BATORMI-311689 format. One line per 3 residues: their letters; for each residue x, y, z of N, C-alpha, C. Coordinates in nm, 2 decimals, padded with zeros to 4 digits. Example, Ala and Ser with C-alpha at 12.3 -4.5 7.8 and 13.67 -1.06 7.14 Angstrom:
2
as	01.32/-00.57/00.78/01.23/-00.45/00.78/01.32/-00.33/00.78; 01.28/-00.22/00.71/01.37/-00.11/00.71/01.29/00.00/00.79
//
This chain:
257
mse	-01.01/-01.88/02.45/-00.96/-01.74/02.46/-00.81/-01.75/02.50; -00.78/-01.84/02.60/-00.64/-01.85/02.65/-00.55/-01.91/02.54; -00.61/-02.00/02.46/-00.54/-02.07/02.35/-00.50/-01.97/02.25
eks	-00.59/-01.88/02.21/-00.56/-01.77/02.11/-00.46/-01.68/02.16; -00.47/-01.64/02.29/-00.37/-01.55/02.36/-00.23/-01.62/02.35; -00.23/-01.75/02.38/-00.10/-01.82/02.39/-00.04/-01.82/02.25
qle	-00.12/-01.85/02.14/-00.07/-01.85/02.01/-00.01/-01.71/01.96; -00.09/-01.61/02.01/-00.04/-01.47/01.97/00.09/-01.44/02.04; 00.11/-01.48/02.16/00.23/-01.47/02.24/00.35/-01.53/02.16
ivq	00.32/-01.65/02.12/00.42/-01.73/02.04/00.47/-01.65/01.91; 00.37/-01.60/01.84/00.39/-01.52/01.72/00.47/-01.40/01.76; 00.43/-01.32/01.86/00.50/-01.20/01.90/00.65/-01.23/01.95
kef	00.67/-01.35/02.01/00.80/-01.38/02.06/00.89/-01.41/01.94; 00.84/-01.49/01.84/00.93/-01.52/01.72/00.95/-01.40/01.64; 00.84/-01.32/01.62/00.85/-01.19/01.54/00.96/-01.10/01.60
ske	00.96/-01.08/01.73/01.06/-00.99/01.79/01.20/-01.05/01.78; 01.21/-01.18/01.80/01.34/-01.24/01.79/01.40/-01.23/01.65; 01.33/-01.26/01.55/01.38/-01.26/01.41/01.41/-01.12/01.36
lkk	01.33/-01.02/01.40/01.36/-00.88/01.36/01.46/-00.80/01.43; 01.52/-00.88/01.52/01.64/-00.81/01.59/01.77/-00.83/01.51; 01.77/-00.90/01.40/01.88/-00.93/01.32/01.88/-00.83/01.20
pav	01.97/-00.73/01.20/01.98/-00.63/01.09/02.00/-00.70/00.95; 02.08/-00.81/00.95/02.11/-00.88/00.82/01.98/-00.94/00.76; 01.89/-00.99/00.85/01.77/-01.05/00.81/01.67/-00.94/00.75
ina	01.67/-00.83/00.82/01.58/-00.72/00.78/01.62/-00.66/00.65; 01.75/-00.65/00.63/01.80/-00.60/00.50/01.78/-00.69/00.38; 01.79/-00.82/00.41/01.77/-00.93/00.31/01.62/-00.92/00.27
lla	01.53/-00.91/00.36/01.39/-00.91/00.34/01.35/-00.78/00.26; 01.40/-00.67/00.29/01.37/-00.54/00.22/01.43/-00.55/00.08; 01.53/-00.62/00.06/01.59/-00.63/-00.08/01.52/-00.74/-00.16
ttf	01.44/-00.83/-00.10/01.39/-00.94/-00.19/01.23/-00.94/-00.17; 01.19/-01.01/-00.06/01.05/-01.03/-00.03/00.97/-00.90/-00.03; 01.03/-00.80/00.03/00.95/-00.67/00.05/01.02/-00.55/-00.02
kgf	01.07/-00.58/-00.14/01.14/-00.48/-00.22/01.04/-00.35/-00.24; 01.10/-00.23/-00.21/01.02/-00.11/-00.22/00.94/-00.07/-00.10; 00.94/-00.16/00.00/00.86/-00.14/00.12/00.94/-00.06/00.22
ske	00.88/00.01/00.31/00.95/00.07/00.43/00.96/-00.04/00.53; 01.05/-00.02/00.63/01.07/-00.12/00.74/00.94/-00.14/00.82; 00.87/-00.03/00.84/00.75/-00.03/00.92/00.64/-00.11/00.85
lme	00.62/-00.09/00.72/00.52/-00.16/00.64/00.55/-00.31/00.64; 00.68/-00.33/00.62/00.73/-00.47/00.61/00.69/-00.55/00.74; 00.72/-00.48/00.85/00.70/-00.55/00.98/00.55/-00.57/01.00
kai	00.46/-00.48/00.96/00.32/-00.49/00.97/00.27/-00.61/00.88; 00.32/-00.63/00.77/00.29/-00.74/00.68/00.34/-00.87/00.74; 00.45/-00.88/00.78/00.51/-01.00/00.85/00.42/-01.05/00.96
feg	00.39/-00.96/01.05/00.31/-00.99/01.17/00.17/-01.04/01.13; 00.11/-00.97/01.03/-00.02/-01.02/00.98/-00.01/-01.16/00.93; 00.09/-01.18/00.85/00.11/-01.31/00.79/00.13/-01.42/00.90
mtr	00.21/-01.39/01.00/00.23/-01.49/01.10/00.11/-01.52/01.18; 00.03/-01.41/01.21/-00.10/-01.44/01.28/-00.20/-01.52/01.20; -00.18/-01.52/01.06/-00.26/-01.60/00.97/-00.21/-01.74/00.95
gft	-00.10/-01.78/01.02/-00.05/-01.91/01.01/00.08/-01.93/00.94; 00.13/-01.83/00.87/00.25/-01.85/00.80/00.37/-01.83/00.91; 00.48/-01.89/00.87/00.61/-01.88/00.96/00.70/-01.78/00.91
fkn	00.80/-01.74/00.99/00.90/-01.64/00.94/00.98/-01.71/00.83; 00.99/-01.83/00.83/01.07/-01.90/00.73/01.00/-01.89/00.60; 00.87/-01.89/00.60/00.79/-01.88/00.47/00.82/-01.75/00.41
flq	00.85/-01.64/00.48/00.88/-01.51/00.42/01.02/-01.51/00.37; 01.12/-01.57/00.44/01.25/-01.59/00.39/01.26/-01.66/00.27; 01.18/-01.77/00.25/01.19/-01.85/00.13/01.09/-01.79/00.03
kdv	01.02/-01.68/00.05/00.93/-01.62/-00.04/00.81/-01.71/-00.08; 00.78/-01.80/00.01/00.65/-01.88/00.00/00.53/-01.79/00.01; 00.55/-01.69/00.09/00.45/-01.58/00.10/00.52/-01.45/00.10
yai	00.47/-01.35/00.03/00.53/-01.22/00.03/00.42/-01.11/00.00; 00.46/-00.99/00.00/00.36/-00.88/-00.01/00.38/-00.80/-00.14; 00.27/-00.75/-00.20/00.28/-00.67/-00.31/00.21/-00.54/-00.28
pyg	00.26/-00.42/-00.34/00.20/-00.29/-00.31/00.05/-00.30/-00.35; -00.04/-00.23/-00.27/-00.18/-00.22/-00.30/-00.23/-00.09/-00.25; -00.25/00.01/-00.34/-00.28/00.14/-00.29/-00.17/00.20/-00.19
sgy	-00.21/00.24/-00.08/-00.11/00.29/00.02/-00.07/00.18/00.11; -00.12/00.05/00.09/-00.08/-00.06/00.17/-00.02/-00.17/00.10; -00.07/-00.29/00.12/-00.02/-00.41/00.06/-00.12/-00.52/00.06
slv	-00.09/-00.63/-00.01/-00.17/-00.75/-00.01/-00.07/-00.87/00.00; -00.10/-00.96/00.09/-00.02/-01.08/00.11/-00.05/-01.17/00.00; 00.05/-01.23/-00.07/00.02/-01.34/-00.17/00.12/-01.45/-00.15
tsi	00.08/-01.57/-00.20/00.16/-01.68/-00.19/00.21/-01.73/-00.32; 00.31/-01.81/-00.33/00.36/-01.86/-00.46/00.28/-01.99/-00.50; 00.26/-02.01/-00.62/00.17/-02.12/-00.67/00.24/-02.26/-00.63
dyc	00.38/-02.26/-00.63/00.45/-02.38/-00.59/00.42/-02.41/-00.44; 00.42/-02.31/-00.36/00.39/-02.33/-00.21/00.26/-02.39/-00.20; 00.15/-02.34/-00.27/00.02/-02.39/-00.26/00.02/-02.54/-00.31
rki	00.09/-02.57/-00.41/00.09/-02.70/-00.46/00.15/-02.80/-00.36; 00.25/-02.76/-00.29/00.31/-02.84/-00.18/00.22/-02.87/-00.07; 00.14/-02.76/-00.03/00.04/-02.78/00.07/-00.06/-02.88/00.03
amr	-00.11/-02.87/-00.10/-00.21/-02.96/-00.15/-00.16/-03.10/-00.16; -00.04/-03.12/-00.20/00.02/-03.26/-00.20/00.02/-03.32/-00.07; 00.05/-03.24/00.03/00.05/-03.30/00.18/-00.09/-03.32/00.23
sgl	-00.19/-03.27/00.16/-00.32/-03.27/00.21/-00.42/-03.36/00.13; -00.37/-03.44/00.05/-00.45/-03.53/-00.02/-00.48/-03.50/-00.18; -00.39/-03.42/-00.23/-00.41/-03.40/-00.37/-00.38/-03.52/-00.45
sgk	-00.46/-03.56/-00.54/-00.44/-03.69/-00.61/-00.44/-03.67/-00.77; -00.45/-03.54/-00.81/-00.44/-03.53/-00.95/-00.48/-03.39/-00.99; -00.45/-03.35/-01.12/-00.48/-03.21/-01.16/-00.50/-03.22/-01.32
sep	-00.61/-03.17/-01.37/-00.63/-03.18/-01.52/-00.55/-03.08/-01.59; -00.53/-03.09/-01.72/-00.48/-02.99/-01.80/-00.58/-02.88/-01.81; -00.53/-02.76/-01.83/-00.61/-02.64/-01.84/-00.71/-02.66/-01.97
vye	-00.83/-02.62/-01.96/-00.93/-02.63/-02.07/-00.96/-02.49/-02.10; -00.93/-02.45/-02.22/-00.96/-02.31/-02.26/-01.08/-02.29/-02.35; -01.16/-02.19/-02.32/-01.27/-02.15/-02.41/-01.20/-02.04/-02.51
esa	-01.19/-02.08/-02.63/-01.12/-01.99/-02.72/-01.22/-01.88/-02.78; -01.15/-01.77/-02.81/-01.23/-01.66/-02.88/-01.24/-01.68/-03.02; -01.34/-01.62/-03.09/-01.37/-01.65/-03.22/-01.26/-01.59/-03.32
dgg	-01.19/-01.49/-03.27/-01.09/-01.42/-03.35/-00.96/-01.49/-03.33; -00.95/-01.60/-03.25/-00.82/-01.67/-03.24/-00.72/-01.60/-03.15; -00.76/-01.49/-03.08/-00.68/-01.42/-02.99/-00.67/-01.48/-02.85
npi	-00.67/-01.40/-02.75/-00.66/-01.46/-02.61/-00.79/-01.54/-02.57; -00.77/-01.63/-02.49/-00.89/-01.72/-02.45/-01.00/-01.64/-02.38; -01.11/-01.68/-02.38/-01.22/-01.62/-02.31/-01.22/-01.66/-02.17
scs	-01.20/-01.79/-02.14/-01.19/-01.84/-02.01/-01.10/-01.96/-02.00; -01.08/-02.01/-01.87/-00.99/-02.13/-01.85/-01.05/-02.20/-01.74; -01.05/-02.34/-01.75/-01.10/-02.42/-01.64/-00.99/-02.52/-01.60
vtv	-00.98/-02.54/-01.47/-00.89/-02.65/-01.42/-00.96/-02.73/-01.31; -00.94/-02.86/-01.31/-00.99/-02.95/-01.22/-00.88/-03.01/-01.13; -00.90/-03.01/-01.00/-00.80/-03.08/-00.91/-00.88/-03.19/-00.84
krn	-00.81/-03.30/-00.81/-00.87/-03.41/-00.74/-00.81/-03.42/-00.60; -00.91/-03.44/-00.50/-00.86/-03.46/-00.36/-00.91/-03.59/-00.31; -00.82/-03.66/-00.24/-00.85/-03.80/-00.19/-00.88/-03.77/-00.03
vgg	-01.00/-03.80/00.01/-01.04/-03.79/00.15/-01.09/-03.93/00.19; -01.01/-04.00/00.27/-01.06/-04.13/00.32/-01.08/-04.23/00.21; -01.00/-04.22/00.10/-01.02/-04.32/-00.01/-01.12/-04.27/-00.11
vig	-01.20/-04.16/-00.09/-01.30/-04.12/-00.18/-01.23/-03.99/-00.26; -01.23/-04.00/-00.39/-01.17/-03.89/-00.47/-01.28/-03.80/-00.52; -01.26/-03.67/-00.49/-01.36/-03.57/-00.54/-01.30/-03.49/-00.64
dyt	-01.37/-03.44/-00.73/-01.33/-03.35/-00.84/-01.37/-03.20/-00.80; -01.28/-03.11/-00.82/-01.31/-02.96/-00.78/-01.27/-02.88/-00.90; -01.36/-02.83/-00.97/-01.34/-02.75/-01.10/-01.36/-02.61/-01.08
akv	-01.27/-02.53/-01.13/-01.29/-02.38/-01.12/-01.28/-02.32/-01.27; -01.36/-02.23/-01.30/-01.36/-02.16/-01.43/-01.34/-02.01/-01.40; -01.24/-01.96/-01.47/-01.22/-01.81/-01.45/-01.21/-01.74/-01.59
yfk	-01.24/-01.61/-01.59/-01.25/-01.54/-01.72/-01.13/-01.45/-01.74; -01.07/-01.46/-01.85/-00.94/-01.38/-01.89/-00.96/-01.23/-01.86; -01.07/-01.17/-01.91/-01.08/-01.03/-01.90/-01.08/-00.98/-01.76
eft	-01.12/-01.06/-01.67/-01.13/-01.02/-01.52/-01.00/-01.01/-01.46; -00.89/-01.07/-01.52/-00.76/-01.08/-01.45/-00.65/-01.02/-01.53; -00.66/-01.01/-01.67/-00.55/-00.97/-01.74/-00.51/-00.82/-01.73
tgr	-00.39/-00.79/-01.73/-00.35/-00.64/-01.73/-00.31/-00.60/-01.87; -00.30/-00.70/-01.97/-00.26/-00.67/-02.10/-00.11/-00.63/-02.11; -00.04/-00.66/-02.01/00.10/-00.62/-02.01/00.19/-00.74/-01.96
nlw	00.32/-00.72/-01.99/00.42/-00.82/-01.94/00.38/-00.96/-01.97; 00.38/-01.06/-01.88/00.35/-01.20/-01.91/00.20/-01.21/-01.95; 00.11/-01.13/-01.91/-00.03/-01.14/-01.96/-00.04/-01.11/-02.10
ntk	00.07/-01.05/-02.16/00.07/-01.02/-02.30/00.14/-01.13/-02.38; 00.25/-01.18/-02.32/00.33/-01.28/-02.39/00.30/-01.42/-02.36; 00.24/-01.45/-02.24/00.20/-01.59/-02.20/00.06/-01.58/-02.14
prn	-00.04/-01.54/-02.21/-00.17/-01.52/-02.15/-00.23/-01.66/-02.10; -00.21/-01.77/-02.17/-00.27/-01.89/-02.13/-00.21/-01.94/-02.00; -00.07/-01.93/-01.99/-00.01/-01.97/-01.87/-00.06/-01.89/-01.75
mia	-00.08/-01.76/-01.77/-00.12/-01.68/-01.66/-00.26/-01.71/-01.61; -00.35/-01.72/-01.70/-00.49/-01.74/-01.66/-00.51/-01.89/-01.61; -00.42/-01.98/-01.65/-00.42/-02.12/-01.61/-00.38/-02.12/-01.46
kva	-00.29/-02.04/-01.41/-00.25/-02.03/-01.27/-00.36/-01.98/-01.19; -00.43/-01.88/-01.24/-00.55/-01.83/-01.16/-00.65/-01.93/-01.15; -00.68/-02.01/-01.25/-00.78/-02.11/-01.25/-00.74/-02.22/-01.15
emh	-00.61/-02.27/-01.16/-00.57/-02.37/-01.07/-00.58/-02.32/-00.92; -00.54/-02.19/-00.90/-00.55/-02.15/-00.76/-00.70/-02.14/-00.70; -00.79/-02.11/-00.79/-00.93/-02.11/-00.75/-00.98/-02.25/-00.72
alr	-00.93/-02.35/-00.81/-00.96/-02.49/-00.79/-00.90/-02.55/-00.66; -00.78/-02.51/-00.63/-00.71/-02.55/-00.51/-00.78/-02.50/-00.38; -00.83/-02.37/-00.38/-00.90/-02.32/-00.27/-01.03/-02.39/-00.25
saf	-01.10/-02.43/-00.36/-01.22/-02.50/-00.35/-01.20/-02.64/-00.29; -01.09/-02.70/-00.33/-01.06/-02.84/-00.28/-01.01/-02.85/-00.14; -00.93/-02.74/-00.11/-00.87/-02.74/00.03/-00.90/-02.61/00.10
pee	-01.02/-02.59/00.14/-01.06/-02.46/00.20/-01.00/-02.43/00.33; -00.97/-02.54/00.41/-00.91/-02.52/00.54/-00.77/-02.48/00.53; -00.70/-02.54/00.44/-00.55/-02.52/00.42/-00.53/-02.39/00.34
maq	-00.61/-02.35/00.25/-00.59/-02.24/00.16/-00.69/-02.13/00.16; -00.77/-02.12/00.26/-00.88/-02.02/00.26/-00.83/-01.87/00.24; -00.70/-01.85/00.28/-00.65/-01.71/00.27/-00.53/-01.71/00.18
ayv	-00.51/-01.81/00.09/-00.40/-01.81/00.00/-00.44/-01.76/-00.13; -00.37/-01.66/-00.18/-00.39/-01.61/-00.32/-00.26/-01.59/-00.38; -00.26/-01.61/-00.52/-00.13/-01.59/-00.59/-00.13/-01.45/-00.66
eee	-00.02/-01.40/-00.69/-00.01/-01.26/-00.74/-00.09/-01.24/-00.86; -00.10/-01.34/-00.95/-00.17/-01.32/-01.08/-00.31/-01.28/-01.05; -00.37/-01.32/-00.93/-00.51/-01.29/-00.91/-00.52/-01.14/-00.87
fek	-00.42/-01.07/-00.83/-00.42/-00.94/-00.78/-00.37/-00.83/-00.88; -00.29/-00.88/-00.98/-00.22/-00.79/-01.06/-00.31/-00.67/-01.13; -00.43/-00.72/-01.17/-00.52/-00.62/-01.23/-00.56/-00.51/-01.13
ete	-00.59/-00.55/-01.01/-00.63/-00.45/-00.91/-00.52/-00.37/-00.86; -00.40/-00.43/-00.85/-00.28/-00.35/-00.80/-00.21/-00.27/-00.90; -00.25/-00.29/-01.02/-00.18/-00.21/-01.13/-00.23/-00.07/-01.13
trp	-00.20/00.01/-01.02/-00.25/00.14/-01.00/-00.13/00.24/-01.00; -00.03/00.21/-01.07/00.09/00.30/-01.08/00.05/00.43/-01.13; 00.07/00.54/-01.05/00.03/00.67/-01.10/00.09/00.71/-01.23
aee	00.01/00.79/-01.30/00.06/00.85/-01.43/00.16/00.95/-01.39; 00.23/01.00/-01.49/00.35/01.09/-01.47/00.30/01.22/-01.40; 00.18/01.26/-01.44/00.13/01.39/-01.37/00.10/01.37/-01.23
kie	00.06/01.24/-01.19/00.04/01.21/-01.05/00.17/01.21/-00.98; 00.28/01.16/-01.03/00.41/01.16/-00.97/00.45/01.31/-00.95; 00.43/01.39/-01.05/00.46/01.53/-01.04/00.38/01.60/-00.92
eyk	00.26/01.56/-00.90/00.18/01.61/-00.80/00.24/01.58/-00.66; 00.29/01.45/-00.65/00.35/01.41/-00.53/00.48/01.48/-00.50; 00.56/01.50/-00.61/00.68/01.58/-00.60/00.65/01.72/-00.55
ekm	00.55/01.78/-00.60/00.52/01.92/-00.57/00.48/01.93/-00.42; 00.41/01.83/-00.37/00.37/01.83/-00.23/00.50/01.82/-00.14; 00.59/01.73/-00.18/00.71/01.71/-00.10/00.80/01.84/-00.10
nga	00.81/01.90/-00.23/00.89/02.03/-00.24/00.83/02.14/-00.16; 00.70/02.13/-00.13/00.63/02.24/-00.05/00.64/02.22/00.10; 00.70/02.11/00.14/00.72/02.09/00.29/00.81/02.20/00.35
ktl	00.76/02.25/00.46/00.84/02.37/00.53/00.93/02.31/00.64; 00.89/02.20/00.70/00.97/02.14/00.81/00.99/01.99/00.79; 01.08/01.93/00.86/01.11/01.79/00.85/00.99/01.71/00.89
del	00.92/01.75/00.99/00.79/01.68/01.03/00.69/01.68/00.92; 00.68/01.79/00.85/00.58/01.80/00.74/00.62/01.71/00.63; 00.75/01.70/00.60/00.80/01.62/00.50/00.78/01.47/00.53
kti	00.80/01.44/00.65/00.78/01.30/00.70/00.64/01.26/00.69; 00.55/01.35/00.72/00.40/01.32/00.72/00.36/01.30/00.57; 00.40/01.38/00.48/00.37/01.37/00.34/00.43/01.25/00.28
yas	00.55/01.21/00.31/00.61/01.09/00.25/00.54/00.97/00.30; 00.50/00.96/00.43/00.44/00.85/00.49/00.30/00.82/00.43; 00.24/00.92/00.37/00.11/00.90/00.31/00.11/00.86/00.17
lpv	00.23/00.85/00.11/00.24/00.81/-00.04/00.22/00.66/-00.06; 00.17/00.62/-00.17/00.16/00.48/-00.20/00.30/00.41/-00.20; 00.30/00.29/-00.17/00.43/00.22/-00.15/00.51/00.22/-00.27
qvk	00.46/00.20/-00.39/00.54/00.21/-00.52/00.59/00.34/-00.55; 00.52/00.45/-00.50/00.56/00.59/-00.52/00.68/00.62/-00.43; 00.67/00.57/-00.31/00.78/00.59/-00.21/00.91/00.55/-00.27
ael	00.92/00.43/-00.33/01.04/00.38/-00.38/01.10/00.47/-00.49; 01.01/00.53/-00.57/01.06/00.62/-00.68/01.10/00.75/-00.63; 01.04/00.81/-00.52/01.07/00.94/-00.47/01.15/00.94/-00.35
kal	01.22/00.83/-00.32/01.30/00.82/-00.19/01.43/00.92/-00.21; 01.48/00.93/-00.33/01.60/01.01/-00.35/01.56/01.16/-00.33; 01.45/01.20/-00.38/01.40/01.33/-00.35/01.38/01.36/-00.21
kdi	01.32/01.26/-00.13/01.30/01.27/00.01/01.43/01.30/00.08; 01.53/01.22/00.05/01.66/01.23/00.11/01.72/01.37/00.09; 01.71/01.42/-00.03/01.77/01.56/-00.07/01.69/01.66/00.01
lkv	01.56/01.65/00.01/01.48/01.76/00.09/01.51/01.74/00.24; 01.53/01.63/00.28/01.55/01.61/00.42/01.68/01.68/00.47; 01.78/01.67/00.39/01.91/01.74/00.41/01.89/01.89/00.41
elq	01.82/01.94/00.31/01.79/02.08/00.29/01.72/02.14/00.41; 01.61/02.07/00.45/01.53/02.12/00.57/01.61/02.11/00.70; 01.69/02.00/00.71/01.77/02.00/00.83/01.87/02.11/00.84
nne	01.93/02.15/00.72/02.02/02.26/00.72/01.95/02.39/00.75; 01.83/02.41/00.70/01.75/02.53/00.73/01.72/02.54/00.88; 01.68/02.43/00.93/01.65/02.43/01.07/01.77/02.46/01.16
ntk	01.88/02.41/01.12/02.01/02.43/01.19/02.04/02.58/01.18; 02.03/02.63/01.06/02.07/02.78/01.04/01.97/02.86/01.13; 01.85/02.83/01.13/01.75/02.91/01.21/01.78/02.91/01.36
lsn	01.82/02.79/01.40/01.86/02.78/01.55/01.98/02.85/01.58; 02.07/02.85/01.48/02.20/02.92/01.50/02.17/03.07/01.51; 02.09/03.13/01.42/02.05/03.26/01.41/01.98/03.31/01.54
egg	01.89/03.22/01.59/01.82/03.25/01.71/01.91/03.25/01.83; 02.01/03.16/01.82/02.11/03.16/01.94/02.19/03.29/01.94; 02.22/03.33/01.82/02.30/03.46/01.81/02.23/03.58/01.86
mda	02.10/03.59/01.82/02.01/03.70/01.86/02.00/03.70/02.01; 01.98/03.58/02.07/01.97/03.57/02.22/02.09/03.62/02.29; 02.21/03.58/02.23/02.34/03.62/02.29/02.35/03.77/02.28
gks	02.31/03.83/02.17/02.32/03.98/02.15/02.23/04.05/02.26; 02.11/03.99/02.27/02.02/04.05/02.36/02.07/04.04/02.50; 02.12/03.93/02.54/02.18/03.91/02.68/02.29/04.01/02.70
gkd	02.38/04.03/02.60/02.49/04.13/02.62/02.44/04.27/02.63; 02.33/04.31/02.55/02.27/04.44/02.57/02.21/04.47/02.70; 02.14/04.36/02.75/02.08/04.37/02.88/02.19/04.39/03.00
ngd	02.30/04.32/02.98/02.41/04.33/03.08/02.47/04.47/03.08; 02.48/04.53/02.95/02.54/04.66/02.93/02.45/04.77/03.00; 02.31/04.74/02.98/02.22/04.84/03.04/02.23/04.84/03.19
ka	02.25/04.72/03.25/02.25/04.71/03.40/02.38/04.78/03.45; 02.49/04.76/03.37/02.61/04.82/03.41/02.60/04.97/03.41
//
């Protein structure tokens, strides 16, 4: 228990130290955590550090976060996972083996085998994944389908061969289908309507905080415009109330006279 507490204290100390630097925060928000709020970025970094990643890993984008619903998922780069495997006894990797479809289109599945040397004994670890379970049908999944599914298969094989080192390591290609939840145009309009209906700054803040991460990036400009309008309205209201109070005070003084 004391060892866990000591480790957590080390994480908290490094976390607080690094996030005191505005230049570092701005760099992370522009790269590793593009589209994230500062608060959500800090939450993701702290979670990653408690899982064993270092602050340097985030700066080098060995590990980063992708939007997932109203939150995020931490993912690692395939190159980072390969480096860990090399340091942990990786002794070889097969070429991807594809199960082809009858129509000659995208593959049905892909298998990759990695070899691990443990005390001079080499073991084979094979993983087979199915294209339909991961493809989004867009972007690189459309133009380089075999490369994409091969990455997924390799990552599954690496986790199988190196469970202690990579139990919580996932590459972005494994999550793309699940995280491809970008709202349709009518959903964006619904969010805009909610924001436009805010009567106070606090209400606007609450609505904006509840939006999915990818929507926040798109509607930030609207939030800034509404923030100024609501602030002006509140200032005008306070000014009017101040004038009414002054008038009432003058009337009371006149009555006393």
